[in-house]
Biopython code that builds the backbone (N, CA, C, O; Angstrom):
import numpy as np
from Bio.PDB.StructureBuilder import StructureBuilder

atoms = [
    (1, "MET", "N", (46.352, 25.963, 4.227)),
    (1, "MET", "CA", (46.265, 24.459, 4.773)),
    (1, "MET", "C", (48.104, 24.557, 5.004)),
    (1, "MET", "O", (48.629, 24.128, 6.031)),
    (2, "VAL", "N", (48.924, 25.205, 3.836)),
    (2, "VAL", "CA", (50.297, 25.250, 4.528)),
    (2, "VAL", "C", (50.842, 26.088, 5.791)),
    (2, "VAL", "O", (51.618, 25.813, 6.707)),
    (3, "VAL", "N", (50.263, 26.977, 5.518)),
    (3, "VAL", "CA", (50.250, 28.136, 6.681)),
    (3, "VAL", "C", (50.197, 27.730, 8.359)),
    (3, "VAL", "O", (50.731, 27.935, 9.449)),
    (4, "TRP", "N", (48.971, 26.890, 7.555)),
    (4, "TRP", "CA", (48.523, 25.999, 9.418)),
    (4, "TRP", "C", (49.484, 24.670, 9.977)),
    (4, "TRP", "O", (49.853, 24.444, 11.129)),
    (5, "ALA", "N", (49.676, 24.088, 9.044)),
    (5, "ALA", "CA", (50.847, 23.324, 9.218)),
    (5, "ALA", "C", (52.053, 23.877, 9.836)),
    (5, "ALA", "O", (52.571, 23.544, 10.902)),
    (6, "TRP", "N", (52.449, 24.848, 8.933)),
    (6, "TRP", "CA", (53.764, 25.635, 9.380)),
    (6, "TRP", "C", (53.542, 25.929, 11.144)),
    (6, "TRP", "O", (54.199, 25.460, 12.074)),
    (7, "PHE", "N", (52.135, 27.065, 11.184)),
    (7, "PHE", "CA", (52.013, 27.791, 12.336)),
    (7, "PHE", "C", (51.961, 26.517, 13.484)),
    (7, "PHE", "O", (52.474, 26.594, 14.601)),
    (8, "SER", "N", (51.176, 25.252, 12.915)),
    (8, "SER", "CA", (50.777, 23.752, 14.157)),
    (8, "SER", "C", (52.272, 23.536, 14.360)),
    (8, "SER", "O", (52.551, 23.562, 15.559)),
    (9, "VAL", "N", (53.334, 23.328, 13.554)),
    (9, "VAL", "CA", (54.744, 22.961, 13.738)),
    (9, "VAL", "C", (55.463, 23.919, 14.610)),
    (9, "VAL", "O", (56.303, 23.351, 15.307)),
    (10, "HIS", "N", (55.370, 25.514, 14.824)),
    (10, "HIS", "CA", (56.273, 26.128, 14.920)),
    (10, "HIS", "C", (55.770, 26.304, 16.776)),
    (10, "HIS", "O", (56.437, 26.138, 17.798)),
    (11, "THR", "N", (54.465, 26.663, 16.587)),
    (11, "THR", "CA", (53.582, 26.672, 18.055)),
    (11, "THR", "C", (53.387, 25.101, 18.654)),
    (11, "THR", "O", (53.369, 25.238, 19.877)),
    (12, "HIS", "N", (53.295, 24.240, 18.454)),
    (12, "HIS", "CA", (53.075, 22.764, 19.015)),
    (12, "HIS", "C", (54.192, 22.152, 18.635)),
    (12, "HIS", "O", (53.911, 21.328, 17.765)),
    (13, "PRO", "N", (55.493, 22.173, 18.916)),
    (13, "PRO", "CA", (56.778, 21.426, 17.888)),
    (13, "PRO", "C", (56.443, 19.834, 18.382)),
    (13, "PRO", "O", (55.557, 19.754, 19.233)),
    (14, "PRO", "N", (57.078, 18.526, 17.923)),
    (14, "PRO", "CA", (56.758, 17.517, 18.701)),
    (14, "PRO", "C", (57.855, 17.657, 19.898)),
    (14, "PRO", "O", (58.535, 18.679, 19.996)),
    (15, "ASN", "N", (57.962, 16.732, 20.664)),
    (15, "ASN", "CA", (58.564, 17.046, 22.018)),
    (15, "ASN", "C", (60.312, 16.835, 21.859)),
    (15, "ASN", "O", (61.067, 17.036, 22.810)),
    (16, "ASN", "N", (60.788, 16.403, 20.502)),
    (16, "ASN", "CA", (62.292, 16.401, 20.140)),
    (16, "ASN", "C", (62.751, 17.441, 19.504)),
    (16, "ASN", "O", (63.850, 17.398, 18.951)),
    (17, "LEU", "N", (61.689, 18.930, 19.484)),
    (17, "LEU", "CA", (61.787, 19.978, 18.900)),
    (17, "LEU", "C", (61.221, 21.031, 20.138)),
    (17, "LEU", "O", (60.162, 21.151, 20.755)),
    (18, "ARG", "N", (62.522, 21.705, 20.134)),
    (18, "ARG", "CA", (62.096, 22.974, 21.248)),
    (18, "ARG", "C", (62.231, 24.380, 20.336)),
    (18, "ARG", "O", (63.293, 24.999, 20.402)),
    (19, "CYS", "N", (61.189, 24.853, 19.524)),
    (19, "CYS", "CA", (61.447, 26.174, 19.005)),
    (19, "CYS", "C", (60.261, 27.251, 19.325)),
    (19, "CYS", "O", (59.287, 26.688, 19.824)),
    (20, "LYS", "N", (60.133, 28.377, 19.195)),
    (20, "LYS", "CA", (59.249, 28.904, 19.864)),
    (20, "LYS", "C", (59.092, 29.703, 18.838)),
    (20, "LYS", "O", (60.095, 29.913, 18.156)),
    (21, "PRO", "N", (57.941, 30.289, 18.491)),
    (21, "PRO", "CA", (57.588, 31.342, 16.819)),
    (21, "PRO", "C", (58.036, 32.507, 17.703)),
    (21, "PRO", "O", (57.891, 32.825, 18.883)),
    (22, "THR", "N", (58.780, 33.118, 16.380)),
    (22, "THR", "CA", (59.262, 34.748, 16.684)),
    (22, "THR", "C", (58.444, 35.600, 16.500)),
    (22, "THR", "O", (57.332, 35.071, 16.499)),
    (23, "LYS", "N", (58.350, 37.326, 16.239)),
    (23, "LYS", "CA", (57.796, 37.894, 15.943)),
    (23, "LYS", "C", (57.644, 38.333, 14.856)),
    (23, "LYS", "O", (56.730, 39.087, 14.522)),
    (24, "THR", "N", (59.072, 37.659, 13.728)),
    (24, "THR", "CA", (58.577, 37.471, 12.233)),
    (24, "THR", "C", (57.861, 36.661, 12.021)),
    (24, "THR", "O", (57.112, 36.904, 11.075)),
    (25, "ASP", "N", (57.644, 35.122, 12.816)),
    (25, "ASP", "CA", (56.957, 34.497, 12.603)),
    (25, "ASP", "C", (55.144, 34.866, 12.860)),
    (25, "ASP", "O", (54.312, 34.230, 12.214)),
    (26, "TYR", "N", (54.885, 35.521, 13.468)),
    (26, "TYR", "CA", (53.646, 36.020, 13.554)),
    (26, "TYR", "C", (53.087, 37.094, 12.466)),
    (26, "TYR", "O", (51.919, 37.072, 12.079)),
    (27, "THR", "N", (54.132, 38.113, 11.981)),
    (27, "THR", "CA", (54.092, 38.675, 10.817)),
    (27, "THR", "C", (54.153, 38.070, 9.463)),
    (27, "THR", "O", (53.815, 38.771, 8.509)),
    (28, "VAL", "N", (54.573, 36.760, 9.254)),
    (28, "VAL", "CA", (54.206, 36.487, 8.091)),
    (28, "VAL", "C", (52.685, 35.791, 8.312)),
    (28, "VAL", "O", (51.937, 35.919, 7.342)),
    (29, "ILE", "N", (52.340, 35.332, 9.052)),
    (29, "ILE", "CA", (51.233, 34.593, 9.438)),
    (29, "ILE", "C", (50.364, 35.524, 9.324)),
    (29, "ILE", "O", (49.367, 35.230, 8.665)),
    (30, "LEU", "N", (50.424, 36.568, 9.762)),
    (30, "LEU", "CA", (49.470, 38.058, 9.666)),
    (30, "LEU", "C", (49.146, 38.104, 8.204)),
    (30, "LEU", "O", (48.019, 37.965, 7.728)),
    (31, "THR", "N", (50.472, 38.356, 7.417)),
    (31, "THR", "CA", (50.791, 38.742, 6.389)),
    (31, "THR", "C", (49.882, 37.660, 5.273)),
    (31, "THR", "O", (49.274, 38.195, 4.346)),
    (32, "VAL", "N", (49.851, 36.508, 5.393)),
    (32, "VAL", "CA", (49.706, 35.815, 4.299)),
    (32, "VAL", "C", (48.069, 35.410, 4.812)),
    (32, "VAL", "O", (47.195, 35.176, 3.977)),
    (33, "SER", "N", (47.866, 35.377, 5.970)),
    (33, "SER", "CA", (46.462, 35.734, 6.175)),
    (33, "SER", "C", (45.757, 36.753, 5.418)),
    (33, "SER", "O", (44.831, 36.515, 4.643)),
    (34, "ALA", "N", (46.258, 37.950, 5.689)),
    (34, "ALA", "CA", (45.591, 39.248, 4.885)),
    (34, "ALA", "C", (45.542, 38.973, 3.189)),
    (34, "ALA", "O", (44.550, 38.989, 2.461)),
    (35, "LEU", "N", (46.937, 38.722, 2.837)),
    (35, "LEU", "CA", (46.246, 38.569, 1.338)),
    (35, "LEU", "C", (46.196, 37.483, 1.122)),
    (35, "LEU", "O", (46.929, 37.217, 0.169)),
    (36, "ILE", "N", (45.343, 36.045, 1.788)),
    (36, "ILE", "CA", (44.098, 35.304, 1.330)),
    (36, "ILE", "C", (42.873, 35.822, 1.849)),
    (36, "ILE", "O", (41.827, 35.299, 1.464)),
    (37, "GLY", "N", (42.837, 36.832, 2.715)),
    (37, "GLY", "CA", (41.528, 37.225, 2.538)),
    (37, "GLY", "C", (41.476, 38.385, 1.351)),
    (37, "GLY", "O", (40.416, 38.739, 0.834)),
    (38, "THR", "N", (42.534, 38.826, 1.062)),
    (38, "THR", "CA", (42.024, 39.682, -0.418)),
    (38, "THR", "C", (41.648, 38.857, -1.338)),
    (38, "THR", "O", (40.562, 38.913, -1.916)),
    (39, "LEU", "N", (42.190, 38.348, -1.458)),
    (39, "LEU", "CA", (42.364, 36.728, -2.372)),
    (39, "LEU", "C", (40.452, 36.506, -2.762)),
    (39, "LEU", "O", (39.930, 36.891, -3.808)),
    (40, "VAL", "N", (39.778, 35.861, -1.705)),
    (40, "VAL", "CA", (38.903, 35.637, -1.502)),
    (40, "VAL", "C", (37.909, 36.550, -1.850)),
    (40, "VAL", "O", (36.903, 36.217, -2.475)),
    (41, "ARG", "N", (38.156, 37.750, -1.454)),
    (41, "ARG", "CA", (37.285, 39.174, -1.859)),
    (41, "ARG", "C", (37.091, 39.459, -3.142)),
    (41, "ARG", "O", (35.981, 39.704, -3.615)),
    (42, "ALA", "N", (38.718, 39.437, -4.122)),
    (42, "ALA", "CA", (38.936, 39.655, -4.991)),
    (42, "ALA", "C", (37.613, 38.766, -6.257)),
    (42, "ALA", "O", (36.929, 39.252, -7.158)),
    (43, "THR", "N", (37.738, 37.380, -5.753)),
    (43, "THR", "CA", (37.012, 36.339, -6.608)),
    (43, "THR", "C", (35.679, 36.089, -6.461)),
    (43, "THR", "O", (34.974, 35.610, -7.349)),
    (44, "THR", "N", (35.108, 36.567, -4.765)),
    (44, "THR", "CA", (33.793, 36.025, -4.934)),
    (44, "THR", "C", (32.743, 38.095, -5.187)),
    (44, "THR", "O", (31.547, 38.384, -5.229)),
    (45, "GLU", "N", (33.829, 38.829, -5.266)),
    (45, "GLU", "CA", (32.934, 40.589, -5.386)),
    (45, "GLU", "C", (32.319, 40.192, -6.955)),
    (45, "GLU", "O", (33.109, 39.492, -7.588)),
    (46, "PRO", "N", (31.055, 40.522, -7.673)),
    (46, "PRO", "CA", (30.960, 40.539, -9.243)),
    (46, "PRO", "C", (32.089, 41.720, -9.832)),
    (46, "PRO", "O", (32.545, 42.681, -9.212)),
    (47, "PRO", "N", (32.348, 41.322, -11.149)),
    (47, "PRO", "CA", (33.221, 42.477, -11.559)),
    (47, "PRO", "C", (32.208, 43.122, -11.911)),
    (47, "PRO", "O", (31.260, 42.466, -12.342)),
    (48, "PRO", "N", (32.092, 44.626, -11.836)),
    (48, "PRO", "CA", (31.693, 45.904, -12.389)),
    (48, "PRO", "C", (31.525, 45.773, -13.689)),
    (48, "PRO", "O", (32.420, 45.613, -14.518)),
    (49, "VAL", "N", (30.179, 45.852, -13.914)),
    (49, "VAL", "CA", (29.362, 46.414, -15.400)),
    (49, "VAL", "C", (30.205, 47.246, -16.518)),
    (49, "VAL", "O", (30.683, 48.226, -15.947)),
    (50, "LEU", "N", (30.510, 47.231, -17.673)),
    (50, "LEU", "CA", (31.161, 47.662, -18.415)),
    (50, "LEU", "C", (29.957, 49.159, -18.890)),
    (50, "LEU", "O", (28.774, 48.926, -19.138)),
    (51, "THR", "N", (30.470, 50.439, -18.935)),
    (51, "THR", "CA", (29.547, 51.161, -19.461)),
    (51, "THR", "C", (29.805, 51.531, -20.763)),
    (51, "THR", "O", (30.978, 51.404, -21.114)),
    (52, "PRO", "N", (28.983, 51.975, -21.610)),
    (52, "PRO", "CA", (29.656, 52.517, -23.046)),
    (52, "PRO", "C", (30.917, 53.389, -22.830)),
    (52, "PRO", "O", (31.972, 53.122, -23.405)),
    (53, "ASP", "N", (30.797, 54.327, -22.078)),
    (53, "ASP", "CA", (32.104, 54.881, -22.451)),
    (53, "ASP", "C", (33.203, 54.533, -21.856)),
    (53, "ASP", "O", (33.999, 55.382, -21.454)),
    (54, "ASP", "N", (33.437, 52.994, -21.692)),
    (54, "ASP", "CA", (34.806, 52.181, -21.153)),
    (54, "ASP", "C", (34.737, 51.289, -22.086)),
    (54, "ASP", "O", (35.395, 50.252, -22.006)),
    (55, "LEU", "N", (33.973, 51.538, -23.059)),
    (55, "LEU", "CA", (34.412, 50.270, -24.784)),
    (55, "LEU", "C", (34.971, 51.154, -25.736)),
    (55, "LEU", "O", (34.568, 52.286, -26.001)),
    (56, "ARG", "N", (36.125, 50.428, -26.328)),
    (56, "ARG", "CA", (36.900, 51.194, -27.745)),
    (56, "ARG", "C", (36.183, 50.776, -28.605)),
    (56, "ARG", "O", (35.485, 49.771, -28.471)),
    (57, "GLU", "N", (36.245, 51.550, -29.725)),
    (57, "GLU", "CA", (35.929, 51.079, -31.318)),
    (57, "GLU", "C", (36.186, 49.479, -31.363)),
    (57, "GLU", "O", (35.256, 49.011, -32.021)),
    (58, "VAL", "N", (36.912, 48.613, -31.010)),
    (58, "VAL", "CA", (37.082, 47.178, -31.512)),
    (58, "VAL", "C", (36.285, 46.436, -30.584)),
    (58, "VAL", "O", (35.953, 45.301, -30.924)),
    (59, "ASP", "N", (35.887, 46.916, -29.372)),
    (59, "ASP", "CA", (34.800, 46.672, -28.294)),
    (59, "ASP", "C", (33.431, 46.668, -28.968)),
    (59, "ASP", "O", (32.733, 45.656, -28.900)),
    (60, "GLU", "N", (33.185, 47.321, -29.358)),
    (60, "GLU", "CA", (31.761, 47.973, -30.036)),
    (60, "GLU", "C", (31.822, 47.149, -31.127)),
    (60, "GLU", "O", (31.077, 46.175, -31.017)),
    (61, "ALA", "N", (32.431, 47.201, -32.103)),
    (61, "ALA", "CA", (32.750, 46.317, -33.296)),
    (61, "ALA", "C", (32.389, 44.285, -32.564)),
    (61, "ALA", "O", (31.555, 43.572, -33.123)),
    (62, "LEU", "N", (32.871, 43.997, -31.846)),
    (62, "LEU", "CA", (32.761, 42.624, -31.168)),
    (62, "LEU", "C", (31.450, 42.647, -30.366)),
    (62, "LEU", "O", (30.889, 41.597, -30.052)),
    (63, "LEU", "N", (31.008, 43.758, -30.066)),
    (63, "LEU", "CA", (29.758, 43.082, -29.667)),
    (63, "LEU", "C", (28.723, 43.344, -30.965)),
    (63, "LEU", "O", (27.572, 42.907, -31.001)),
    (64, "ASP", "N", (29.229, 43.982, -31.812)),
    (64, "ASP", "CA", (28.129, 43.715, -33.147)),
    (64, "ASP", "C", (28.106, 42.710, -33.971)),
    (64, "ASP", "O", (27.284, 42.422, -34.841)),
    (65, "TYR", "N", (29.237, 42.103, -33.580)),
    (65, "TYR", "CA", (29.483, 40.872, -34.429)),
    (65, "TYR", "C", (28.899, 39.374, -33.260)),
    (65, "TYR", "O", (28.487, 38.281, -33.648)),
    (66, "LEU", "N", (29.024, 39.736, -32.157)),
    (66, "LEU", "CA", (28.112, 38.236, -31.330)),
    (66, "LEU", "C", (26.775, 39.108, -31.056)),
    (66, "LEU", "O", (26.191, 38.504, -30.157)),
    (67, "GLY", "N", (26.249, 39.905, -31.309)),
    (67, "GLY", "CA", (24.809, 40.535, -31.565)),
    (67, "GLY", "C", (24.402, 39.437, -32.572)),
    (67, "GLY", "O", (23.262, 38.973, -32.578)),
    (68, "ASP", "N", (25.511, 38.981, -33.545)),
    (68, "ASP", "CA", (24.920, 38.616, -34.979)),
    (68, "ASP", "C", (25.054, 37.085, -34.915)),
    (68, "ASP", "O", (24.696, 36.326, -35.816)),
    (69, "GLY", "N", (25.644, 36.697, -33.680)),
    (69, "GLY", "CA", (25.829, 34.725, -33.516)),
    (69, "GLY", "C", (27.559, 34.638, -32.714)),
    (69, "GLY", "O", (28.180, 35.668, -32.451)),
    (70, "ARG", "N", (27.866, 33.855, -32.553)),
    (70, "ARG", "CA", (29.017, 33.323, -31.521)),
    (70, "ARG", "C", (30.331, 33.495, -32.823)),
    (70, "ARG", "O", (29.969, 33.561, -33.998)),
    (71, "VAL", "N", (31.296, 33.534, -32.592)),
    (71, "VAL", "CA", (32.633, 34.228, -32.806)),
    (71, "VAL", "C", (33.667, 33.556, -32.576)),
    (71, "VAL", "O", (33.315, 33.159, -31.465)),
    (72, "THR", "N", (34.506, 33.174, -32.699)),
    (72, "THR", "CA", (35.959, 32.848, -32.492)),
    (72, "THR", "C", (36.987, 34.320, -32.629)),
    (72, "THR", "O", (36.551, 35.314, -33.210)),
    (73, "PRO", "N", (38.372, 34.291, -32.019)),
    (73, "PRO", "CA", (38.758, 35.639, -32.264)),
    (73, "PRO", "C", (39.719, 35.464, -33.461)),
    (73, "PRO", "O", (40.343, 36.449, -33.857)),
    (74, "ALA", "N", (39.864, 34.319, -34.028)),
    (74, "ALA", "CA", (40.439, 34.249, -35.305)),
    (74, "ALA", "C", (38.915, 35.217, -36.747)),
    (74, "ALA", "O", (39.047, 36.267, -37.376)),
    (75, "TYR", "N", (38.246, 34.671, -36.733)),
    (75, "TYR", "CA", (36.356, 34.669, -36.912)),
    (75, "TYR", "C", (36.785, 36.583, -37.054)),
    (75, "TYR", "O", (36.931, 37.445, -37.920)),
    (76, "ALA", "N", (36.818, 36.476, -36.085)),
    (76, "ALA", "CA", (36.903, 38.225, -35.132)),
    (76, "ALA", "C", (37.662, 39.394, -35.968)),
    (76, "ALA", "O", (37.285, 40.517, -36.302)),
    (77, "ARG", "N", (38.761, 38.759, -36.154)),
    (77, "ARG", "CA", (40.081, 39.629, -36.702)),
    (77, "ARG", "C", (39.438, 39.425, -37.962)),
    (77, "ARG", "O", (39.457, 40.409, -38.702)),
    (78, "HIS", "N", (39.075, 38.763, -38.241)),
    (78, "HIS", "CA", (39.215, 38.567, -39.841)),
    (78, "HIS", "C", (38.223, 39.476, -40.430)),
    (78, "HIS", "O", (38.465, 39.894, -41.562)),
    (79, "ARG", "N", (36.953, 39.913, -39.737)),
    (79, "ARG", "CA", (35.545, 40.767, -39.789)),
    (79, "ARG", "C", (35.924, 42.037, -39.296)),
    (79, "ARG", "O", (35.142, 42.952, -39.555)),
    (80, "LEU", "N", (37.084, 42.348, -38.553)),
    (80, "LEU", "CA", (37.716, 43.495, -38.100)),
    (80, "LEU", "C", (38.293, 44.161, -39.244)),
    (80, "LEU", "O", (37.943, 45.282, -39.614)),
    (81, "THR", "N", (39.366, 43.313, -39.914)),
    (81, "THR", "CA", (39.495, 43.637, -40.909)),
    (81, "THR", "C", (39.189, 44.150, -42.405)),
    (81, "THR", "O", (39.673, 44.966, -43.189)),
    (82, "THR", "N", (37.839, 42.983, -42.365)),
    (82, "THR", "CA", (37.102, 43.604, -43.673)),
    (82, "THR", "C", (36.366, 44.298, -43.155)),
    (82, "THR", "O", (35.689, 44.979, -43.925)),
    (83, "ASP", "N", (36.220, 44.408, -42.265)),
    (83, "ASP", "CA", (35.656, 46.020, -42.482)),
    (83, "ASP", "C", (35.893, 47.138, -42.070)),
    (83, "ASP", "O", (35.097, 48.038, -41.800)),
    (84, "GLU", "N", (37.384, 47.115, -41.984)),
    (84, "GLU", "CA", (37.858, 47.874, -42.391)),
    (84, "GLU", "C", (37.918, 48.723, -40.621)),
    (84, "GLU", "O", (38.158, 49.925, -40.736)),
    (85, "VAL", "N", (37.759, 48.310, -39.306)),
    (85, "VAL", "CA", (37.760, 48.541, -38.232)),
    (85, "VAL", "C", (39.182, 48.851, -37.640)),
    (85, "VAL", "O", (39.379, 49.955, -37.134)),
    (86, "GLY", "N", (40.066, 48.014, -37.684)),
    (86, "GLY", "CA", (41.685, 48.143, -37.544)),
    (86, "GLY", "C", (41.976, 46.520, -38.362)),
    (86, "GLY", "O", (41.216, 45.657, -38.802)),
    (87, "ASP", "N", (43.218, 46.638, -38.297)),
    (87, "ASP", "CA", (44.493, 45.831, -38.107)),
    (87, "ASP", "C", (45.033, 45.093, -37.003)),
    (87, "ASP", "O", (46.242, 44.904, -36.868)),
    (88, "TYR", "N", (44.110, 44.649, -36.168)),
    (88, "TYR", "CA", (44.654, 44.042, -35.034)),
    (88, "TYR", "C", (44.714, 42.172, -34.940)),
    (88, "TYR", "O", (43.989, 41.311, -35.439)),
    (89, "SER", "N", (46.071, 42.091, -33.961)),
    (89, "SER", "CA", (46.548, 40.496, -33.813)),
    (89, "SER", "C", (45.627, 39.316, -33.480)),
    (89, "SER", "O", (44.534, 39.812, -33.205)),
    (90, "ARG", "N", (45.593, 38.517, -33.419)),
    (90, "ARG", "CA", (44.319, 38.059, -33.150)),
    (90, "ARG", "C", (44.157, 37.881, -31.579)),
    (90, "ARG", "O", (43.101, 37.802, -30.951)),
    (91, "GLY", "N", (45.523, 37.836, -31.075)),
    (91, "GLY", "CA", (45.863, 37.606, -29.349)),
    (91, "GLY", "C", (45.142, 39.409, -28.433)),
    (91, "GLY", "O", (44.740, 39.694, -27.305)),
    (92, "TYR", "N", (45.283, 39.968, -29.398)),
    (92, "TYR", "CA", (44.660, 41.485, -29.058)),
    (92, "TYR", "C", (43.291, 41.306, -28.762)),
    (92, "TYR", "O", (42.732, 41.631, -27.714)),
    (93, "VAL", "N", (42.663, 40.638, -29.993)),
    (93, "VAL", "CA", (41.095, 40.563, -30.136)),
    (93, "VAL", "C", (40.709, 39.454, -28.992)),
    (93, "VAL", "O", (39.610, 39.461, -28.436)),
    (94, "GLN", "N", (41.774, 38.469, -28.695)),
    (94, "GLN", "CA", (41.230, 37.560, -27.908)),
    (94, "GLN", "C", (41.320, 38.046, -26.427)),
    (94, "GLN", "O", (40.685, 37.501, -25.524)),
    (95, "GLN", "N", (42.319, 39.322, -26.204)),
    (95, "GLN", "CA", (41.965, 40.131, -24.738)),
    (95, "GLN", "C", (40.980, 40.532, -24.820)),
    (95, "GLN", "O", (40.154, 39.994, -24.082)),
    (96, "ARG", "N", (40.395, 41.851, -25.869)),
    (96, "ARG", "CA", (38.993, 41.861, -25.981)),
    (96, "ARG", "C", (38.208, 41.009, -25.456)),
    (96, "ARG", "O", (37.833, 41.181, -24.296)),
    (97, "LEU", "N", (37.900, 40.198, -26.002)),
    (97, "LEU", "CA", (37.051, 39.107, -25.806)),
    (97, "LEU", "C", (37.175, 38.761, -24.484)),
    (97, "LEU", "O", (36.040, 38.811, -24.010)),
    (98, "ALA", "N", (37.812, 38.500, -23.809)),
    (98, "ALA", "CA", (37.990, 37.785, -22.414)),
    (98, "ALA", "C", (37.618, 38.856, -21.969)),
    (98, "ALA", "O", (36.691, 38.815, -21.160)),
    (99, "ARG", "N", (38.302, 40.417, -22.398)),
    (99, "ARG", "CA", (37.547, 41.467, -21.052)),
    (99, "ARG", "C", (35.724, 41.870, -21.309)),
    (99, "ARG", "O", (35.013, 42.520, -20.543)),
    (100, "LEU", "N", (35.368, 41.291, -22.515)),
    (100, "LEU", "CA", (33.941, 40.980, -22.109)),
    (100, "LEU", "C", (33.087, 40.368, -21.253)),
    (100, "LEU", "O", (32.015, 40.584, -20.687)),
    (101, "GLU", "N", (34.515, 38.937, -21.414)),
    (101, "GLU", "CA", (33.785, 37.898, -20.702)),
    (101, "GLU", "C", (33.734, 37.880, -19.015)),
    (101, "GLU", "O", (32.817, 37.398, -18.351)),
    (102, "GLU", "N", (34.909, 38.505, -18.510)),
    (102, "GLU", "CA", (35.270, 39.071, -17.192)),
    (102, "GLU", "C", (34.506, 40.109, -17.086)),
    (102, "GLU", "O", (34.834, 40.716, -16.067)),
    (103, "HIS", "N", (33.421, 40.758, -17.768)),
    (103, "HIS", "CA", (32.525, 41.757, -17.334)),
    (103, "HIS", "C", (31.500, 40.930, -17.599)),
    (103, "HIS", "O", (30.480, 41.618, -17.563)),
    (104, "ASP", "N", (31.307, 40.097, -17.784)),
    (104, "ASP", "CA", (30.121, 38.959, -17.860)),
    (104, "ASP", "C", (28.980, 39.785, -18.831)),
    (104, "ASP", "O", (27.846, 40.076, -18.451)),
    (105, "HIS", "N", (29.621, 40.128, -20.336)),
    (105, "HIS", "CA", (28.672, 40.696, -21.085)),
    (105, "HIS", "C", (28.988, 39.387, -22.734)),
    (105, "HIS", "O", (28.628, 39.444, -23.909)),
    (106, "ALA", "N", (29.808, 38.378, -21.936)),
    (106, "ALA", "CA", (30.524, 37.417, -23.149)),
    (106, "ALA", "C", (30.538, 36.265, -22.371)),
    (106, "ALA", "O", (30.469, 36.227, -21.142)),
    (107, "GLU", "N", (30.652, 35.122, -23.305)),
    (107, "GLU", "CA", (30.607, 33.897, -22.172)),
    (107, "GLU", "C", (31.485, 32.974, -23.532)),
    (107, "GLU", "O", (31.003, 32.760, -24.644)),
    (108, "ASN", "N", (32.833, 32.549, -23.062)),
    (108, "ASN", "CA", (33.554, 31.616, -23.487)),
    (108, "ASN", "C", (32.823, 29.953, -23.577)),
    (108, "ASN", "O", (32.740, 29.308, -22.531)),
    (109, "LEU", "N", (32.422, 29.474, -24.632)),
    (109, "LEU", "CA", (31.682, 28.129, -24.374)),
    (109, "LEU", "C", (32.570, 26.857, -24.223)),
    (109, "LEU", "O", (33.163, 26.205, -25.083)),
    (110, "PHE", "N", (32.480, 26.689, -22.786)),
    (110, "PHE", "CA", (33.471, 25.183, -22.372)),
    (110, "PHE", "C", (34.990, 25.976, -22.636)),
    (110, "PHE", "O", (35.936, 25.239, -22.917)),
    (111, "ASP", "N", (35.171, 27.083, -22.572)),
    (111, "ASP", "CA", (36.674, 27.339, -22.406)),
    (111, "ASP", "C", (37.348, 26.940, -24.227)),
    (111, "ASP", "O", (38.502, 26.808, -24.635)),
    (112, "THR", "N", (36.287, 26.870, -24.787)),
    (112, "THR", "CA", (37.067, 26.376, -26.459)),
    (112, "THR", "C", (37.368, 27.652, -27.455)),
    (112, "THR", "O", (37.843, 27.575, -28.588)),
    (113, "GLY", "N", (36.988, 28.806, -26.778)),
    (113, "GLY", "CA", (37.771, 30.111, -28.088)),
    (113, "GLY", "C", (36.628, 30.849, -28.603)),
    (113, "GLY", "O", (36.706, 31.900, -29.239)),
    (114, "LEU", "N", (35.181, 30.013, -28.176)),
    (114, "LEU", "CA", (33.699, 30.226, -29.236)),
    (114, "LEU", "C", (33.053, 31.218, -28.564)),
    (114, "LEU", "O", (32.203, 30.622, -27.903)),
    (115, "TYR", "N", (32.959, 32.404, -28.344)),
    (115, "TYR", "CA", (32.196, 33.202, -27.670)),
    (115, "TYR", "C", (30.655, 33.624, -27.893)),
    (115, "TYR", "O", (30.359, 33.750, -29.082)),
    (116, "GLN", "N", (30.091, 33.755, -27.389)),
    (116, "GLN", "CA", (28.462, 34.291, -27.501)),
    (116, "GLN", "C", (27.989, 35.186, -26.313)),
    (116, "GLN", "O", (28.101, 34.960, -25.108)),
    (117, "LEU", "N", (27.449, 36.230, -26.929)),
    (117, "LEU", "CA", (26.671, 37.428, -26.377)),
    (117, "LEU", "C", (25.961, 37.428, -25.327)),
    (117, "LEU", "O", (24.759, 37.292, -25.553)),
    (118, "VAL", "N", (26.360, 37.566, -23.877)),
    (118, "VAL", "CA", (25.386, 37.706, -22.746)),
    (118, "VAL", "C", (24.520, 38.662, -22.509)),
    (118, "VAL", "O", (23.349, 38.410, -22.228)),
    (119, "THR", "N", (25.064, 40.038, -22.607)),
    (119, "THR", "CA", (24.486, 41.596, -22.521)),
    (119, "THR", "C", (25.028, 42.273, -23.215)),
    (119, "THR", "O", (26.247, 42.188, -23.361)),
    (120, "ASP", "N", (24.455, 42.947, -23.703)),
    (120, "ASP", "CA", (24.962, 44.289, -24.360)),
    (120, "ASP", "C", (25.370, 44.974, -23.293)),
    (120, "ASP", "O", (24.670, 44.720, -22.313)),
    (121, "PRO", "N", (26.655, 46.130, -22.984)),
    (121, "PRO", "CA", (26.519, 47.083, -22.339)),
    (121, "PRO", "C", (26.026, 48.311, -23.227)),
    (121, "PRO", "O", (25.424, 49.116, -22.517)),
    (122, "ARG", "N", (26.087, 48.645, -24.375)),
    (122, "ARG", "CA", (25.180, 49.315, -24.926)),
    (122, "ARG", "C", (23.963, 49.893, -24.797)),
    (122, "ARG", "O", (23.821, 51.109, -24.923)),
    (123, "VAL", "N", (22.708, 48.857, -24.461)),
    (123, "VAL", "CA", (21.421, 48.718, -24.504)),
    (123, "VAL", "C", (21.156, 48.410, -22.494)),
    (123, "VAL", "O", (21.410, 47.452, -21.764)),
    (124, "SER", "N", (20.643, 49.559, -22.293)),
    (124, "SER", "CA", (20.492, 49.343, -20.943)),
    (124, "SER", "C", (19.097, 48.536, -21.007)),
    (124, "SER", "O", (18.410, 48.256, -21.989)),
    (125, "GLU", "N", (18.883, 48.228, -19.511)),
    (125, "GLU", "CA", (17.631, 47.434, -19.756)),
    (125, "GLU", "C", (16.956, 47.986, -18.813)),
    (125, "GLU", "O", (15.792, 47.643, -18.606)),
]
sb = StructureBuilder()
sb.init_structure("model")
sb.init_model(0)
sb.init_chain("A")
sb.init_seg("    ")
for serial, (resi, resn, name, xyz) in enumerate(atoms, 1):
    if name == "N":
        sb.init_residue(resn, " ", resi, " ")
    sb.init_atom(name, np.array(xyz, "f"), 0.0, 1.0, " ", f" {name:<3s}", serial, name[0])
structure = sb.get_structure()
């Protein structure tokens, strides 16, 4: 929207302004257009599904917990420590859950931080 307004003013200025677009102006417009195209493609392409080789030990434990029911990052962190998988920070556990969500294996219910299993990448369908 901003690019179009900027382009319109520079190519069709009001009567009191007489400016012509320069080669740099067109370069900026083409660059911005290419970036917008890249962003649109990046947001519309489905994320690739994780394979079992892509999973870390913590991911496998999180998938096990999600298989048992819904989890929060704090609860999952507690279970990871209790089960002696590792002593991870809540932030790291949140990142791993977000990665599972990014690949459509987990769902963050209503963006509340409560996650549930959608698909398990370790199980072939």
